[in-house]
N, C-alpha and C positions, 0 to 999 in steps of 0.2 A: 230652421237651421241652427245648429248649436255653435258655440263660440269657436270651436276648432275649425269648423268648415269655413268660417270667415277669415281665418288666418291664411296668409300666402303660403304656398307650398315651399318647402325647403328644396334644395337641389336634389337631394336623395329622393324625396317624395316625387319630384318631377320625373326623375329617371325611372322610378318604379312605375309610375303611371304611364309613361311613354312606352315602357316595355310591354304593357298590356294592350297597347293600341295596335290594331291589325297591321297597319303599314310598317310599324317599327318593331314588330315582334321578333324579328330575326337578327337584331343588332346586339352588339356586345355592350358592356358597361361603358367602355371608353367612347363608343359611338353614340350611346344614349346621352352621355355627358355633353357632347357637342350639341345635340338637339335640345337638351335641357337648358343649356346656356342661351340658345336662340329663341326658346319658347317663352311666351308671356301668357299669363292667366287672364282670361276675360270671362265675364258673366253676362248672361242675357236673361231677360224676363220673358214670360209667356207672351206670345204674339209679336215679339221683336223679330225683325227681319235682319238676318246676319249679312246676306248679300242677295242681290236680285239678278235674275236672268238678264244677260247682256252686259252686266258689270265687268270691269277688268278683273281678271283672276290674278290676284296678287298676294293671296294668303291661303295657307292650309290650316285646317282646324282638326283637332282631336277632341272628341267629346269625352269628358271625364264623368259627368253625371247630368241627368236631365234627359230631354228628348228633343229631337230636331226632325223635321220632315223636309225632304227635297221635292220641289214641285217644278214641273215644266208646264207653264200656263196654269191651269187649275187642276191638272192631274198630278196626284202624288206618285212620284217615281220611286222613292225609297224612304223608309223610316230609319233614321240614324239612331243607334242606341249606344250607351257608354261602351267604350273600347273600340269604337270605329272612328276612322278619319273621313273627312269630306272636304271638297274643294280642291282635291289633289290634282285631278286630271286637267283641269283648266290651267293650273300653274305649270304642270309638266308639258302640256301641249302649246302653251303660250297663246291660248284662245280665251275669248270672253266666256263668262259663266253661261252654261247651257241650262242651268236650273236656278231656282231661288231657294234659299234656306230659311225656313221659318221655325221659330222656337215654340214647342207645344207644352213643355214643362221647364221651369227654371233650369237653366243650363250653365255648366261651367266647362270651359274649353281651354286647351292650350293652343295658342296661335303662333304659327311660324310664318314670317314674311317670305314670299316667293323668292325674292332675290337672294336672301340668306340661305334658303333651302337649296337653291341652285349652286351657290358657292360651296356648301357642304358636300353636295353630290359631286361637284367637280374636283374638290380638293381631297376627298376621302372616299376612295373607290370602294372600300368595304361597305360603307353606308349605301352607296349607289347599288351595289350588288344585292344587298339585303332588300332594298325597296323594289328592285326589278324582280326578284324572286317572288315577292308577295303579289306584285301586279301581274306577273305571268300566271300565277295560280288563279287569280281572279278571272283572267281572260279564259283560261281552260275551263273553269267552272261555268262561266257565262256561255261559252261555246257549246258545252255539253247541254246546258239548259235550253239553248235555242234549237239544238238538234233533237230535243225531247228525251234526252238521256238523263235520268235522275242520278245525280251524284251526291255524295255527302259533302257538304261544304267543309273545307279545312278549318281548323281552329282559328286561323287568322281571318277568316271571312265572317265569323259570328253571324 
């Protein structure tokens, strides 16, 4: 890692990175600023566990670089790549984690606490609308996949 990668992100850099995250891809600059102010940078080393199945879901993560896998038991459910968010559904559904998140390559994430995320959704309806649009697209894609209909994933689903 070079020296620049060790420096904390500026607010503009956070906003730029959040704009590239699937879940936040439809938000305006003002809305990204709200999330940027709420987001903190966290780094994880390979083999770190970010959260475990059954844990309280109280944080949303956006992967900036590195790699993370989500497992249910010993089965890999999904590989998370840069530009994707994870841990979202547990926060939105107020349920415990249904997967465990394991780091497979040094990872840098932006983390937003669940309570803060809910406050933003409640107070700023455009943020809520943007997130709902992305989640609805995910549901449509998964429904088509379950029905055996091949669809092209939208850019927000990477």
